[in-house]
MIKEKOL-303623 format. One record per residue (C-alpha): x, y, z; residue number from 1; residue in three letters. Coordinates in steps of 0.001 Angstrom, whole numbers, plus 500000, padded with zeros to 6 digits. Layout:
N
       u       v       w  seq  type
       X       Y       Z  NUM   ALA
...
//
This chain:
367
       u       v       w  seq  type
  713843  335933  135255    1   UNK
  713408  334127  138572    2   UNK
  715089  331342  140479    3   UNK
  712904  328229  140118    4   UNK
  710864  327314  143204    5   UNK
  712054  324053  144739    6   UNK
  709425  322421  146950    7   UNK
  710804  319586  149093    8   UNK
  712184  318707  152509    9   UNK
  715187  320594  153887   10   UNK
  717504  317598  153551   11   UNK
  716441  316820  149974   12   UNK
  716825  320534  149197   13   UNK
  720394  320515  150514   14   UNK
  721252  317405  148506   15   UNK
  719888  318862  145268   16   UNK
  721660  322176  145750   17   UNK
  724942  320327  146227   18   UNK
  724683  317763  143440   19   UNK
  722301  319471  140989   20   UNK
  723481  323102  140926   21   UNK
  721107  323948  138091   22   UNK
  718219  324020  140611   23   UNK
  719710  327150  142198   24   UNK
  720254  328964  138899   25   UNK
  717960  331660  137633   26   UNK
  715979  330229  134736   27   UNK
  716140  332732  131904   28   UNK
  714015  331629  128940   29   UNK
  714833  332502  125349   30   UNK
  714282  336310  125169   31   UNK
  711946  336154  122178   32   UNK
  710168  333048  123462   33   UNK
  708642  333692  126897   34   UNK
  705103  332349  126889   35   UNK
  704347  328714  127590   36   UNK
  702532  328129  124305   37   UNK
  705338  329716  122290   38   UNK
  708016  327784  124178   39   UNK
  706164  324536  123469   40   UNK
  705706  325248  119758   41   UNK
  709212  326558  119140   42   UNK
  710743  323575  120911   43   UNK
  708823  321188  118657   44   UNK
  709989  323064  115565   45   UNK
  713589  324029  116356   46   UNK
  715002  321519  118836   47   UNK
  717978  319592  117506   48   UNK
  717976  315809  117237   49   UNK
  721255  314276  118439   50   UNK
  722142  311119  116474   51   UNK
  721343  307947  118426   52   UNK
  721724  304360  117236   53   UNK
  719307  301955  118877   54   UNK
  719211  298212  119334   55   UNK
  715567  297210  119135   56   UNK
  714068  294400  121169   57   UNK
  710495  293110  121115   58   UNK
  709275  291468  124315   59   UNK
  706022  289607  124836   60   UNK
  703438  290361  127486   61   UNK
  701303  287930  129461   62   UNK
  698222  288787  127359   63   UNK
  700002  287906  124117   64   UNK
  700924  291440  123152   65   UNK
  704357  292865  122432   66   UNK
  706356  295876  123600   67   UNK
  709106  297557  121621   68   UNK
  712220  298512  123590   69   UNK
  714981  300647  122093   70   UNK
  718341  300142  123804   71   UNK
  721537  302166  123856   72   UNK
  723889  299721  125534   73   UNK
  726829  302143  125772   74   UNK
  729413  299367  125505   75   UNK
  732167  301968  125222   76   UNK
  731395  303356  128681   77   UNK
  734604  304303  130448   78   UNK
  733066  304697  133888   79   UNK
  731180  301393  133787   80   UNK
  733040  298866  131674   81   UNK
  731106  295933  133144   82   UNK
  727704  295664  131480   83   UNK
  726268  293780  134444   84   UNK
  726620  296746  136793   85   UNK
  726234  299630  134338   86   UNK
  723388  301868  135632   87   UNK
  720285  301923  133438   88   UNK
  718010  304843  132608   89   UNK
  714522  303699  131606   90   UNK
  712796  306416  129573   91   UNK
  709013  306750  129128   92   UNK
  707978  309148  126308   93   UNK
  704781  311203  126178   94   UNK
  701250  310581  124870   95   UNK
  702006  309836  121217   96   UNK
  705795  309874  121511   97   UNK
  708437  307210  121019   98   UNK
  712212  306827  121033   99   UNK
  712591  309286  118142  100   UNK
  711373  312359  120053  101   UNK
  713997  315083  120420  102   UNK
  713634  315158  124223  103   UNK
  714356  311421  124335  104   UNK
  717431  311788  122128  105   UNK
  718770  314619  124288  106   UNK
  718141  312637  127488  107   UNK
  720054  309703  126040  108   UNK
  722992  311938  125167  109   UNK
  723057  313255  128741  110   UNK
  722978  309746  130226  111   UNK
  725386  308001  127854  112   UNK
  727973  310776  128131  113   UNK
  728118  309921  131841  114   UNK
  728607  306225  131130  115   UNK
  725072  304939  131660  116   UNK
  722924  302552  129634  117   UNK
  719512  303669  128310  118   UNK
  716367  301862  127260  119   UNK
  713258  303529  125864  120   UNK
  709911  301949  126691  121   UNK
  707708  302585  123646  122   UNK
  704019  302213  124404  123   UNK
  702237  299518  122426  124   UNK
  701722  300301  118769  125   UNK
  703549  303648  118583  126   UNK
  707029  302582  117428  127   UNK
  706167  300862  114155  128   UNK
  705566  297414  115610  129   UNK
  702330  295526  115040  130   UNK
  699601  295442  117672  131   UNK
  699066  291751  118381  132   UNK
  696130  292128  120789  133   UNK
  693347  294755  121071  134   UNK
  695148  296467  123937  135   UNK
  697054  299755  123722  136   UNK
  698027  301966  126690  137   UNK
  696755  304608  129074  138   UNK
  698097  306824  131858  139   UNK
  696558  304716  134623  140   UNK
  697665  301274  133457  141   UNK
  701106  300253  134734  142   UNK
  701148  296560  133807  143   UNK
  703305  297057  130708  144   UNK
  705815  299139  132649  145   UNK
  705959  296419  135288  146   UNK
  706652  293884  132544  147   UNK
  709471  296053  131168  148   UNK
  711062  296614  134576  149   UNK
  710997  292867  135305  150   UNK
  712641  292228  131942  151   UNK
  715375  294836  132482  152   UNK
  716092  293626  136012  153   UNK
  716233  290005  134818  154   UNK
  718872  290970  132264  155   UNK
  720906  293144  134644  156   UNK
  719947  292303  138245  157   UNK
  722956  294161  139686  158   UNK
  722440  297367  137696  159   UNK
  720413  300154  139358  160   UNK
  717492  301551  137336  161   UNK
  716316  305171  137205  162   UNK
  712882  305776  135702  163   UNK
  712472  308975  133660  164   UNK
  708988  309878  132437  165   UNK
  707933  312755  130200  166   UNK
  704374  314149  130242  167   UNK
  702039  311119  130136  168   UNK
  705106  308898  130524  169   UNK
  705667  310658  133842  170   UNK
  702082  309911  134886  171   UNK
  702601  306222  134171  172   UNK
  705907  306258  136055  173   UNK
  704479  307973  139148  174   UNK
  701425  305718  139185  175   UNK
  703734  302710  138936  176   UNK
  706022  303893  141740  177   UNK
  702994  304515  143959  178   UNK
  701458  301152  143138  179   UNK
  704621  299085  143602  180   UNK
  705924  301081  146582  181   UNK
  709154  299444  147784  182   UNK
  709053  296762  145081  183   UNK
  709331  298986  142013  184   UNK
  712759  297749  140949  185   UNK
  713886  301377  140616  186   UNK
  716219  303460  142743  187   UNK
  714711  306835  141774  188   UNK
  712303  308651  139481  189   UNK
  712487  311795  137375  190   UNK
  709609  313483  135550  191   UNK
  709210  316393  133155  192   UNK
  705957  318304  132553  193   UNK
  703647  315802  134255  194   UNK
  699911  316622  134135  195   UNK
  699114  316185  137831  196   UNK
  695325  316204  137470  197   UNK
  694028  314700  134218  198   UNK
  690673  316480  134467  199   UNK
  692219  319916  134989  200   UNK
  694709  319177  132237  201   UNK
  691878  318284  129886  202   UNK
  690018  321482  130773  203   UNK
  693124  323542  130035  204   UNK
  693731  321780  126745  205   UNK
  690169  322531  125649  206   UNK
  690603  326280  125930  207   UNK
  690132  327508  122337  208   UNK
  693741  328464  121611  209   UNK
  695177  325379  123319  210   UNK
  692749  323170  121403  211   UNK
  693786  324752  118111  212   UNK
  697539  324629  118790  213   UNK
  697905  321327  120674  214   UNK
  694770  319311  121396  215   UNK
  693721  318914  117782  216   UNK
  697197  317767  116730  217   UNK
  697520  315207  119533  218   UNK
  694023  313872  118881  219   UNK
  694908  313388  115218  220   UNK
  698006  311476  116311  221   UNK
  695949  309189  118541  222   UNK
  693423  308587  115772  223   UNK
  696214  307839  113305  224   UNK
  697488  305071  115589  225   UNK
  693981  303616  115886  226   UNK
  693541  303752  112115  227   UNK
  696848  301948  111613  228   UNK
  695788  299114  113925  229   UNK
  692160  299087  112820  230   UNK
  691914  295362  112065  231   UNK
  692900  294432  115605  232   UNK
  691050  297172  117459  233   UNK
  687725  296998  115610  234   UNK
  687015  293830  117563  235   UNK
  686480  295841  120745  236   UNK
  685540  299414  119769  237   UNK
  683576  301308  117116  238   UNK
  686521  302594  115100  239   UNK
  684500  305014  112945  240   UNK
  683066  306618  116074  241   UNK
  686546  306885  117636  242   UNK
  687997  308512  114513  243   UNK
  685427  311326  114740  244   UNK
  686884  312465  118088  245   UNK
  687836  316146  118019  246   UNK
  689674  316272  121358  247   UNK
  691718  314063  123638  248   UNK
  688777  313881  126041  249   UNK
  686433  312695  123270  250   UNK
  689040  310121  122227  251   UNK
  689328  308874  125794  252   UNK
  685532  308708  126124  253   UNK
  685173  306675  122947  254   UNK
  688303  304554  123144  255   UNK
  690458  304534  126296  256   UNK
  687646  304159  128840  257   UNK
  686127  301248  126896  258   UNK
  689431  299502  126292  259   UNK
  690457  299624  129957  260   UNK
  687074  298974  131551  261   UNK
  686222  302370  133044  262   UNK
  682605  303402  133547  263   UNK
  683335  306956  132415  264   UNK
  686087  309308  131367  265   UNK
  685804  310997  134762  266   UNK
  686585  307692  136466  267   UNK
  689563  307114  134155  268   UNK
  690949  310608  134693  269   UNK
  690634  310239  138439  270   UNK
  692569  306959  138335  271   UNK
  695188  308371  135979  272   UNK
  696001  311475  138054  273   UNK
  699190  310867  140075  274   UNK
  699132  313803  142522  275   UNK
  697293  312182  145425  276   UNK
  699253  308934  145036  277   UNK
  702636  310501  145786  278   UNK
  702499  309559  149514  279   UNK
  702680  305890  148451  280   UNK
  706024  306309  146687  281   UNK
  709190  305156  148449  282   UNK
  712090  306234  146213  283   UNK
  713606  309689  145588  284   UNK
  711659  311554  142911  285   UNK
  712412  314888  141231  286   UNK
  709647  316507  139161  287   UNK
  710109  319487  136831  288   UNK
  707106  321618  135841  289   UNK
  706609  325077  134354  290   UNK
  703944  327399  135719  291   UNK
  702924  328379  132170  292   UNK
  702537  324825  130846  293   UNK
  699301  324687  128799  294   UNK
  699128  320904  129313  295   UNK
  699625  320937  133078  296   UNK
  697954  323937  134768  297   UNK
  699617  325379  137844  298   UNK
  696466  325077  139961  299   UNK
  696906  321293  139846  300   UNK
  700470  321234  141206  301   UNK
  700480  319138  144430  302   UNK
  702397  321634  146557  303   UNK
  700843  320703  149915  304   UNK
  701327  316988  149306  305   UNK
  704967  317363  148259  306   UNK
  705785  319603  151226  307   UNK
  704848  316755  153570  308   UNK
  706962  314108  151812  309   UNK
  710682  313480  152445  310   UNK
  711343  311751  149112  311   UNK
  709670  314005  146517  312   UNK
  710894  317326  145153  313   UNK
  708902  319567  142816  314   UNK
  710885  322140  140847  315   UNK
  708730  324879  139317  316   UNK
  709932  327436  136786  317   UNK
  707901  330527  135940  318   UNK
  708353  329922  132225  319   UNK
  709189  326846  130188  320   UNK
  705985  325580  128585  321   UNK
  705482  321862  127997  322   UNK
  708683  319795  127621  323   UNK
  710531  322904  126436  324   UNK
  712416  325095  128974  325   UNK
  714259  326803  126129  326   UNK
  717234  329087  126790  327   UNK
  719599  331128  124616  328   UNK
  718970  333192  121492  329   UNK
  718774  330165  119196  330   UNK
  717545  327333  121426  331   UNK
  718340  324193  119480  332   UNK
  720750  322402  121801  333   UNK
  721006  321553  125472  334   UNK
  718553  323451  127667  335   UNK
  717535  323687  131303  336   UNK
  715626  320407  131460  337   UNK
  718447  318439  129833  338   UNK
  721005  319819  132264  339   UNK
  718736  319097  135218  340   UNK
  718124  315555  133988  341   UNK
  721844  314929  133500  342   UNK
  722811  316278  136911  343   UNK
  720060  314415  138760  344   UNK
  720823  311153  136977  345   UNK
  724475  311446  137966  346   UNK
  723513  312343  141541  347   UNK
  721271  309268  141786  348   UNK
  723856  306806  140520  349   UNK
  727022  308330  142016  350   UNK
  725710  309533  145396  351   UNK
  722989  307012  146203  352   UNK
  723862  306692  149890  353   UNK
  723644  310442  150477  354   UNK
  720473  310669  148408  355   UNK
  718659  307956  150333  356   UNK
  719757  309526  153592  357   UNK
  718494  312930  152457  358   UNK
  715139  311373  151562  359   UNK
  714915  309320  154773  360   UNK
  714931  306077  152809  361   UNK
  716115  302744  154169  362   UNK
  717825  301143  151176  363   UNK
  717226  297647  152555  364   UNK
  713499  298127  152052  365   UNK
  713867  299018  148375  366   UNK
  713939  296250  145776  367   UNK
//
């Protein structure tokens, strides 16, 4: 049981300790569930699923595709009765995830209980909607996220937006924030269990036990999505060859690299990795990772890069696995990552002036 390591500037550290007290707590994982693999598996099996009612919206993209957005408008918000100024949390799920994942439902409960609006950005083809063009998604491509942010800001131009990305969703978010710099349309970012280096993450996931427990399952999920949209995708890839993939790397070699124009999987993974792009970001960002995450190995954590940045904080727990961070004897409800997300979200929206000052950010330069 250790206090999580918080890597950031002194001023950002002081802000987080004041407004996000969970960062100073000792993280004590579920006593019978210490290891990262076990935390990850148990979370997937036991985590509760808070009831959430969505309003679905399909928006079109410039290439003729469509994106499914799931909204929780929170019209009964007491703190923000005016919809036009109600802060918005934009949530990006993981590799094969969508708005029905337990971590998304818990994040929405944290945000809505504080009066905020939520919208889940479902990647193309994963939320039950039809794929209209032979284009899906990848960790390096941020065009769909840009489309979503423009749409949200057009609807509510006066409402601040916080981006929250989980696993691959966090990679997309960080790549977007780095690419758009001061024109991201967001006031802050929050990530959970981001794989900082896609190549090292792939190597870790191909260790025999990790392949058996996680890689195989995720690859099957990716192949299932391809099979479902076969008629559209067979125009651009050899579907039968793709469906024989036995790992995420093989899937990316046979599908993702071809679909997004990369010469090799190595080139794609290099472009998808967000670690070295952090210096290009211009908004406050808090990232949560566990040292025993089988998806995101500790040797890829960008400690040196983060230490030199005023606007990025990396919070590392010794235990916690991948999108788990379970606590208590029967860890079904709210856990460490949910509490951290709730506290940081509130800090961003309720103490924005102090936050920007702590991160040495000139608000006038952010749009």
